[in-house]
C-alpha positions in Angstrom: 90.7 93.0 121.7 88.9 95.0 118.9 86.2 97.5 119.8 82.8 95.9 119.2 80.5 97.7 116.8 76.7 98.3 117.1 74.9 97.5 113.9 71.3 98.7 113.3 69.4 97.1 110.5 66.1 98.9 109.7 63.7 96.6 107.8 60.2 97.6 106.4 58.9 94.0 106.7 59.9 90.6 108.1 62.3 88.9 105.7 63.7 92.1 104.2 66.6 92.1 106.7 67.6 88.6 105.8 67.2 89.1 102.0 69.3 92.3 102.0 71.7 92.0 105.0 71.5 88.3 106.2 75.1 87.3 105.4 76.5 90.6 106.7 74.5 90.3 109.9 75.8 86.8 110.5 79.4 88.0 109.8 79.2 90.9 112.2 77.5 88.7 114.9 80.2 86.1 114.5 82.8 88.8 115.2 81.1 89.6 118.5 79.4 92.8 117.2 75.9 93.7 118.5 73.2 93.6 115.8 69.8 95.2 116.4 67.0 94.7 113.8 64.1 97.3 113.8 61.1 96.0 112.0 58.9 98.9 111.0 55.8 97.3 109.6 54.2 93.9 109.1 51.4 91.8 107.7 48.7 93.3 110.0 45.0 94.0 109.5 43.2 95.4 107.6 45.0 93.9 104.6 46.1 90.7 106.4 44.8 88.6 109.2 46.4 88.9 112.6 47.5 85.2 112.3 49.5 86.1 109.2 51.4 88.7 111.3 52.0 86.3 114.2 53.4 83.8 111.7 55.8 86.2 110.1 57.0 87.4 113.5 57.6 83.9 114.6 59.5 83.3 111.4 61.5 86.4 112.0 62.6 85.3 115.5 63.7 82.0 114.1 65.8 83.8 111.4 67.2 86.1 114.0 68.4 83.1 116.0 70.1 81.6 113.0 71.8 84.9 112.1 72.9 85.9 115.6 70.7 89.0 116.0 71.3 90.5 119.5 68.1 92.5 119.8 65.0 93.5 117.9 61.9 95.6 118.0 58.6 95.6 116.0 56.8 98.9 115.5 53.7 97.0 114.3 52.6 99.5 111.6 50.3 97.7 109.0 52.2 96.9 105.8 51.6 99.5 102.9 50.1 101.9 105.4 53.3 103.5 106.8 52.2 106.6 104.8 49.0 106.8 106.7 50.9 107.5 109.9 51.8 111.1 110.7 55.2 111.6 109.3 56.7 113.1 112.5 55.4 110.0 114.5 57.2 107.5 112.2 60.4 109.6 112.1 60.2 110.0 115.9 59.8 106.3 116.5 62.8 105.4 114.3 64.9 108.3 115.7 64.2 107.0 119.2 65.7 103.6 118.4 68.7 105.3 116.7 69.3 107.6 119.7 68.9 104.8 122.3 71.1 102.2 120.4 73.7 104.8 119.2 74.8 102.6 116.2 78.1 102.7 114.4 76.6 101.3 111.2 73.1 101.7 109.9 71.6 99.6 107.1 68.2 100.7 105.6 66.2 99.7 102.5 66.9 101.2 99.1 64.0 103.5 98.0 62.6 101.1 95.4 59.3 99.9 94.0 57.6 99.2 97.4 56.2 102.3 99.0 57.1 101.1 102.5 60.7 100.8 101.4 60.7 104.4 100.2 59.1 105.7 103.3 61.4 103.8 105.6 64.4 105.1 103.7 63.2 108.7 104.1 62.6 108.3 107.8 66.0 106.7 108.3 67.7 109.6 106.5 66.0 111.9 109.0 66.9 109.8 112.0 70.6 109.4 111.0 71.3 113.1 110.2 74.9 114.0 111.3 73.7 115.9 114.3 73.7 114.8 118.0 74.0 111.0 118.1 74.0 110.9 114.3 77.6 112.3 114.3 78.8 109.0 115.8 77.4 107.0 112.9 80.3 105.8 110.8 78.4 104.3 107.8 74.8 104.7 106.6 74.1 102.3 103.7 71.1 101.0 101.7 70.6 97.3 100.9 68.8 95.7 98.0 65.6 93.6 98.4 65.1 90.9 95.8 62.1 91.7 93.6 61.2 95.2 94.8 64.6 96.8 94.3 65.0 95.3 90.8 61.6 96.4 89.6 62.4 100.1 89.4 62.0 101.6 85.9 65.5 101.8 84.4 66.7 105.4 83.9 63.3 106.8 84.9 63.8 105.9 88.6 67.1 105.5 90.5 68.5 102.0 90.1 70.5 100.2 92.8 74.3 100.3 92.1 76.4 99.0 94.9 79.5 100.8 95.9 80.3 98.5 98.8 80.3 94.7 98.7 80.7 92.6 101.9 82.3 89.2 101.5 79.8 86.7 102.9 81.4 83.6 101.4 81.7 82.0 104.8 78.1 83.0 105.7 76.1 82.2 102.6 74.8 79.0 104.1 73.8 80.8 107.3 71.9 83.4 105.2 70.1 80.8 103.2 69.2 78.8 106.4 67.8 82.0 107.9 65.8 82.7 104.8 64.3 79.2 104.9 62.8 80.2 108.3 60.4 82.5 106.3 58.3 79.7 104.9 55.4 82.0 104.3 57.5 84.5 102.3 59.9 82.6 100.1 58.8 81.3 96.7 59.8 78.4 94.5 62.3 79.0 91.7 62.1 81.0 89.5 60.4 83.3 91.9 62.4 86.4 92.8 62.5 85.5 96.5 63.4 81.8 96.0 66.4 80.3 97.6 68.0 79.9 94.2 67.5 83.5 93.3 69.0 84.7 96.6 72.0 82.5 96.2 72.5 83.6 92.6 72.4 87.3 93.5 74.9 86.7 96.3 77.2 84.9 93.8 76.9 87.7 91.3 77.6 90.4 93.8 80.6 88.4 95.1 82.1 87.9 91.7 81.7 91.6 91.0 84.2 92.2 93.8 86.5 89.2 93.4 85.1 86.6 95.8 82.6 83.8 96.0 79.5 85.4 97.6 78.7 88.9 98.5 76.0 91.4 99.6 75.9 94.7 97.8 75.2 98.0 99.5 75.1 101.7 98.4 76.8 103.9 100.9 74.9 107.1 101.7 77.4 108.5 104.1 80.7 107.3 105.5 83.1 109.0 107.9 86.6 107.9 109.1 
């Protein structure tokens, strides 16, 4: 029997994990691997009502159930205010999860238009350095988040270019079903986070690599 892998997905907000890694999560989970989702921030006061946050957390748990997520944790930092936290505190909280879970593969957001995505990326780079537990990490990769990742200024800012595409042809319906759990977050077509847009991106990424549906990632570090 194959060795099971531990997969850590670090998401800035509820729905980012499904948008960027949903099909891959479902694929790993179906193989018997353990998937942990760490949610760094959420729709909390002062910018949002507490009820907004509770709704997105409920939606997240529903999506996790569809995808087969084994475990999760919410750090409960208000959205867009990660930068207001002392840097060593955020780095330390993410590092604690990395050290305790000891993942083989880590997925984190691409440093795109959203300030939370950039800050979470920076903290994950610190937490996954190849020292201590970090030496056991086989792959660190960034994922794209529809809307934010594609709004970077071309050539002025870094643009997402995948160098790893996971075949999710057998899991695209699972990904879309999980995304539909986020009723408060998805938009109608042609919204960038509509079901149609997510399916279209998956089809495009898949055909880039020679199969039906895919999720693209940019590998930061890989060891073998």
